[in-house]
C-alpha positions, 0 to 999 in steps of 0.5 A: 685948137685945144691940146688933150692931155692923156690921162694915165692910170697908175696900175694898182700895186700888188701887196707884197707877202710881207705887207700881207703878213703885217696886215694880218698881224695887225688884225689878229693883234687887235682881236687879242687886245679886245680879248685881253680886256674882257673878264675871264680872259685866261680860261677862254684864251687857253681853251679857244685861242690856240690850236696847239702850244709847244715848247722845246729845250735850249741848245746843248752840246751832243754827248753832255748827257743831260737828263730829259727832266733837267732840260727846261723849255727855252722856246715856245710856239702858239699855233693860232690857225692853220691852212692858208693862211696860218699864224703863230706866236713864237718866242723865248722863255725865261728860267721860270718858263714864262714868255720873255719875247713874242713874235707874230709869224704868218704863213701861206701856201708855198711861203715860209713862216714870215715874222710880221713887222709890229709896233712896240704896243703890238709887241706888248699885246702879243707878250701879254697874250702869250703869258696867258698860256702855261709852258711849265716844267 
């Protein structure tokens, strides 16, 4: 008499929020790479690539009485999309108000902003994309 082996199915593993953020970032960064390869990139990216661009000054001690015009932007945020999901690029600005870092963040309903895990190549694309925007003084 033959023995039957019961086939067991492994249930599909649900994607974690971090994995979702990483996948979303990979797709978005691939699109950015394509945009950067085209002519006329800066104008199109600046006019259509972001919903909002914001900067904020560096930390300083209360009572140091720095004048508003003396406080240069130190950090930036480029809001790429809102709702569920939302995405943005954040980073630090150098003393000439040029991006020196770029981090892709992802958010969905009732979830916090989450930094995507990106490769060195993807980081370079994000930084080049962020440098298309003006963060001036």
